[in-house]
C-alpha positions as CSV (number, residue, x, y, z in Angstrom):
1,X,66.5,106.2,141.6
2,X,64.6,102.9,141.9
3,X,63.9,102.4,138.3
4,X,68.0,102.5,137.2
5,X,68.9,99.8,139.9
6,X,66.0,97.5,139.1
7,X,67.4,98.0,135.4
8,X,70.8,97.4,136.0
9,X,69.4,94.4,138.5
10,X,67.1,92.9,135.5
11,X,70.0,93.5,132.8
12,X,72.7,91.6,135.3
13,X,70.3,89.0,135.4
14,X,69.8,88.7,131.4
15,X,73.8,88.6,131.0
16,X,74.2,85.6,133.6
17,X,71.5,83.6,132.2
18,X,73.3,83.2,129.3
19,X,76.8,82.9,130.7
20,X,75.6,79.4,132.4
21,X,74.3,76.4,130.9
22,X,70.1,75.7,131.1
23,X,68.3,72.7,130.6
24,X,66.2,72.3,127.4
25,X,65.1,69.3,126.0
26,X,67.1,66.9,127.8
27,X,70.5,68.0,126.7
28,X,72.6,70.8,128.4
29,X,72.7,73.5,126.4
30,X,76.1,76.9,126.7
31,X,75.0,80.4,125.9
32,X,72.5,79.1,123.3
33,X,74.8,76.8,121.7
34,X,74.2,72.7,121.1
35,X,76.9,71.0,122.3
36,X,78.4,67.2,122.0
37,X,75.7,65.6,123.9
38,X,73.2,67.1,121.8
39,X,74.6,66.1,118.6
40,X,74.9,62.1,119.9
41,X,71.2,62.0,121.1
42,X,70.0,63.9,117.8
43,X,72.2,61.3,115.7
44,X,70.6,58.4,118.1
45,X,66.9,59.4,117.9
46,X,67.4,59.8,113.4
47,X,68.7,56.1,113.6
48,X,65.9,55.3,115.7
49,X,63.2,57.0,113.1
50,X,64.5,55.6,110.1
51,X,65.8,52.2,110.8
52,X,69.0,52.8,109.4
53,X,72.7,54.6,110.2
54,X,71.9,58.3,110.1
55,X,73.6,59.4,107.1
56,X,74.3,63.6,105.9
57,X,71.9,63.9,103.8
58,X,69.5,63.6,107.4
59,X,70.5,67.0,108.2
60,X,71.1,70.3,108.0
61,X,74.2,71.8,106.6
62,X,74.6,73.7,109.9
63,X,74.4,70.6,111.7
64,X,76.5,68.8,109.5
65,X,79.5,71.1,110.1
66,X,78.8,70.9,114.2
67,X,78.9,67.7,113.9
68,X,82.0,67.1,111.7
69,X,83.2,69.8,113.9
70,X,82.9,68.1,117.2
71,X,83.9,64.1,116.3
72,X,85.9,64.6,112.7
73,X,84.9,61.9,110.4
74,X,81.2,61.4,109.8
75,X,82.1,57.7,111.1
76,X,83.4,59.4,114.1
77,X,80.2,60.4,115.1
78,X,78.6,57.7,114.6
79,X,80.8,55.7,116.8
80,X,80.6,58.5,119.4
81,X,76.8,58.0,119.0
82,X,77.7,54.1,119.9
83,X,75.3,53.0,116.3
84,X,78.7,51.2,114.8
85,X,81.6,49.6,116.3
86,X,84.8,51.5,116.6
87,X,87.6,50.5,114.2
88,X,90.5,52.4,116.6
89,X,89.1,50.2,119.5
90,X,88.9,46.9,117.8
91,X,92.5,47.5,116.3
92,X,94.4,48.4,119.9
93,X,92.8,45.4,120.8
94,X,94.3,43.4,118.1
95,X,97.2,44.8,118.6
96,X,97.6,44.2,122.7
97,X,97.0,40.2,121.4
98,X,99.9,39.8,119.0
99,X,101.9,41.8,121.6
100,X,101.0,39.1,123.9
101,X,101.2,36.4,121.3
102,X,104.9,37.7,120.6
103,X,105.4,37.8,124.2
104,X,104.6,33.9,124.7
105,X,106.0,32.8,122.0
106,X,109.8,34.6,122.2
107,X,109.8,33.3,125.9
108,X,109.6,29.1,125.0
């Protein structure tokens, strides 16, 4: 009877350990899967190692698919990693400046 109780407790702990996040290599990993933070750090480390922007050819096909799944186009992944400036933010700022400029000219 004691052996069965121990087995149930052990199996429950095993299942629970896979259900919660755990910390490995400075990145939170959920259920054994790599997450956005992992890929951001991976992109940054490849950039630091190679001294240039990471190319798709620097990664395995599985990693490329995951990166594109999380971030969309490759450029957005590089933007999320902080390796290049965001065109979307630049465009929003330019539109804002345009609106302010048009308000100032229409008031006069």
